C-alpha positions in Angstrom: 121.2 137.3 119.5 124.0 135.6 117.5 125.0 133.0 120.1 121.5 131.7 121.0 119.8 131.9 124.3 121.2 130.3 127.4 119.0 131.6 130.2 115.2 131.5 130.5 115.0 135.2 131.4 116.4 136.0 128.0 113.7 134.0 126.4 111.1 136.0 128.2 112.8 139.3 127.3 113.1 138.3 123.6 109.4 137.3 123.4 108.4 140.6 125.1 110.3 142.5 122.4 108.4 140.7 119.7 110.4 137.6 118.9 108.3 134.7 117.5 110.9 132.0 118.1 114.2 131.7 119.9 117.2 129.4 119.5 118.9 127.7 122.4 122.6 128.2 122.7 124.7 125.1 122.2 126.2 125.5 125.7 122.8 124.7 127.1 122.9 121.3 125.5 126.6 120.5 125.6 127.2 121.0 129.4 124.3 118.6 130.4 125.5 116.1 127.8 129.0 116.1 129.1 127.9 115.9 132.7 125.1 113.3 132.6 124.6 112.2 129.0 121.5 112.0 126.8 119.0 111.8 129.6 120.1 115.3 130.9 119.8 116.8 127.4 116.3 115.4 127.1 115.2 116.9 130.4 116.5 120.4 129.5 113.5 121.7 127.5 111.2 120.8 130.4 113.5 122.7 132.8 113.6 125.7 130.5 109.8 125.7 130.2 109.4 125.8 134.0 111.9 128.6 134.3 110.1 130.6 131.6 106.8 130.1 133.4 108.3 131.4 136.6 109.8 134.3 134.7 106.6 135.6 133.2 104.5 135.4 136.3 106.0 138.5 137.9 105.2 140.3 134.7 101.5 139.6 135.2 101.3 137.4 132.1 99.9 133.9 132.3 101.0 132.9 128.8 104.0 133.5 126.6 101.7 135.7 124.4 101.2 138.0 127.3 104.6 139.8 127.8 105.1 142.9 125.7 107.5 145.8 125.6 105.5 147.6 128.3 106.6 144.8 130.7 110.3 145.6 130.3 112.4 148.1 132.1 115.6 149.4 130.6 118.2 151.1 132.9 
């Protein structure tokens, strides 16, 4: 993904496809910085972690190591 990841659902999908690490798109940091400053940027990783946790629960996985290609549906 050349532009980085901006949504937590994409992080879950990338990990399910075998990715070991993901980059966060710069928009995910610049918008909070412009709106609320440094404090907003510092809270962003915690928010993403919560969203990722909520994203993997419906897959039946309790940890990020749990999702795999079998958990994905492609139209």
